[in-house]
Each structure stands twice: as structure tokens, then as C-alpha cells.
C-alpha positions as MATLAB code, in Angstrom:
seq = 'MNNINIEITIVGEYSTYDGIRTEAEKLPKTARQQFMKAFDTVKKNLINEKIYFLSSGAFSGTTFGYLFVTDTKAVLAEVKPFGKVKPHEIEYSDFTEIDHDILKALGITATVIELKKPGLFGSKKNKITHIPQKDFEDIYKFIKMQIS';
ca = [
     111.585   90.076  142.274;
     111.511   90.703  138.547;
     108.271   91.792  136.945;
     107.220   89.395  134.192;
     104.828   91.081  131.792;
     103.727   89.427  128.567;
     102.773   91.946  125.915;
     103.096   89.612  122.937;
     100.111   87.468  122.028;
     100.025   84.618  119.558;
      97.334   85.314  116.999;
      96.116   82.435  114.913;
      96.993   78.793  115.359;
     100.668   79.147  116.344;
     103.793   81.223  115.928;
     107.475   80.446  115.446;
     110.663   81.626  117.107;
     111.269   84.123  114.294;
     107.658   85.345  114.364;
     107.745   86.081  118.083;
     111.179   87.684  117.788;
     109.806   90.092  115.152;
     106.901   91.022  117.436;
     109.247   91.501  120.391;
     111.091   94.231  118.486;
     107.930   96.371  118.881;
     108.025   96.293  122.706;
     109.218   99.305  124.721;
     112.982   99.272  125.358;
     113.076   97.936  128.944;
     110.463   95.208  128.359;
     112.108   94.323  125.040;
     115.567   93.937  126.603;
     114.295   91.669  129.395;
     112.179   89.554  127.035;
     114.865   89.257  124.355;
     117.467   88.110  126.885;
     115.093   85.390  128.099;
     113.993   84.530  124.573;
     117.567   84.184  123.292;
     118.407   81.900  126.239;
     115.749   79.374  125.156;
     116.423   79.742  121.422;
     117.916   76.243  121.058;
     114.835   74.801  122.817;
     112.391   76.599  120.479;
     114.098   77.086  117.108;
     112.186   74.348  115.213;
     109.034   74.385  117.364;
     105.545   75.722  116.748;
     104.734   77.939  119.733;
     101.034   77.826  120.630;
     101.021   79.770  123.923;
     103.238   82.374  125.531;
     102.511   83.150  129.164;
     104.188   83.664  132.480;
     104.592   80.730  134.838;
     106.955   78.573  136.868;
     108.014   74.935  137.128;
     108.362   73.122  140.453;
     111.217   74.661  142.381;
     111.870   77.599  140.063;
     111.156   81.286  140.154;
     108.875   82.960  137.632;
     109.643   83.238  133.968;
     108.314   83.215  130.430;
     106.440   80.012  129.584;
     106.428   78.821  125.976;
     104.015   75.983  125.177;
     104.694   73.994  122.002;
     103.150   70.791  120.670;
     105.991   68.649  122.089;
     107.152   70.443  125.241;
     106.809   73.315  127.662;
     109.848   75.577  127.914;
     110.405   78.033  130.743;
     112.874   80.910  130.557;
     113.359   81.381  134.303;
     114.221   84.987  135.133;
     116.481   85.000  138.190;
     117.563   87.972  140.297;
     120.160   90.304  138.775;
     118.975   89.557  135.239;
     120.190   85.980  134.976;
     118.067   83.659  132.837;
     118.018   79.865  133.031;
     116.160   77.557  130.588;
     114.011   74.618  131.719;
     112.136   72.105  129.593;
     109.410   69.505  130.141;
     108.894   67.013  127.300;
     105.285   65.795  127.127;
     106.371   62.367  125.837;
     107.920   61.626  129.252;
     104.510   61.756  130.961;
     101.438   59.539  130.925;
      98.977   61.436  133.152;
      97.948   65.052  133.640;
      95.808   66.784  136.242;
      95.158   70.363  137.266;
      94.049   72.399  140.250;
      93.196   75.957  141.156;
      94.098   76.664  144.768;
      92.607   79.601  146.652;
      93.782   80.733  150.084;
      93.911   84.101  151.797;
      92.728   85.867  148.656;
      95.537   84.408  146.539;
      94.820   82.101  143.619;
      97.433   79.625  142.393;
      97.073   77.518  139.270;
      98.788   74.129  138.964;
      99.179   71.666  136.101;
     100.558   68.391  137.424;
     102.263   65.973  135.031;
     102.900   62.393  136.184;
     105.054   59.593  134.860;
     105.483   56.091  136.236;
     108.663   55.458  138.165;
     110.389   52.572  139.861;
     108.943   53.497  143.281;
     105.638   55.228  142.499;
     105.068   58.050  140.081;
     107.231   61.106  139.497;
     105.472   64.464  139.317;
     106.411   67.729  137.646;
     104.330   70.861  138.049;
     103.737   73.932  135.958;
     102.439   76.655  138.277;
     101.503   80.333  138.433;
      99.937   80.520  134.974;
      97.577   83.513  134.828;
      93.945   82.405  135.140;
      93.009   83.945  131.776;
      95.412   81.515  130.018;
      95.210   78.545  132.393;
      92.275   76.544  130.967;
      93.476   76.865  127.364;
      97.030   75.819  128.240;
      95.825   72.892  130.376;
      93.507   71.596  127.635;
      96.242   71.932  125.012;
      98.844   70.044  127.062;
      96.257   67.376  127.922;
      95.621   66.815  124.198;
      99.365   66.366  123.603;
      99.729   63.787  126.395;
      96.575   61.781  125.593;
];
């Protein structure tokens, strides 16, 4: 499994693609190469967005990756085995409800943000999971504000 380590923090209200790219140049070589590959993969998803949070996380059914939270969507650069990176995106405008949970079992804590939208046969759910606890509350509150 790849080690996802976020060493870039967003200071102030938000950052941009170019701002984070400049900061990424300061990372050590190995971390910089992994982050830049993931970051370049989601470039088209983030180029005109204001990025408010950068964290690690996962969407339902994906492996871990870099989670970028903007005011219109959450974008995940999923880091797959052997260095492959796949982009995923969740648009907030598609959803009408949001809920969250912190699950604890066997000494492991899992964080979950659940987004729901009405469907033809019940509601459809998407989940953002595995956000570090230090970032979880802030990210949940921010996404909730965007959906409300």
C-alpha cells in the first residue's frame, strides 16, 4: 500500500492549483514526485477552483489518495498500486443531504461523510471516508455549508 503523507497545508482562506503546485516544489524529492503525479492527474478538475482543504481520504470503493475540497466539489486523486493515479470527483450540487459518522472498532477509528441524493428507487449515497480526525470536523462543516 502506498503511503499518503500530506505535508502541504493551506494557510488562509483558500489556495489555488498554482499556489499548491508552488508549495509542492519545496517537498523532498520522493514525496514531491508522488504528490506531483497525483496533482497533475487532477489538474483539469482543479484548475479554476479555490481549494479550501487538502487531506488524505477515500471515496466509496476506492483506495486512499489525496483529497482536495473546493467550494463546488471534492476531488480525489486515488493512488493505486505501482504508482498509477486515477481521478474521482463528487459535485456537491448533485446532493441534497449530508451526514457524518465516526466509527470505532478494535482500536481503529474510521471517519465517514455520507452524501445523499434522491433517486428513482430511494436515495443514492456516496461516501468520503478515511479523512484524518484532525481535519474531519472542518471538512464536514465546510461541505455541509456548500450543500445547504
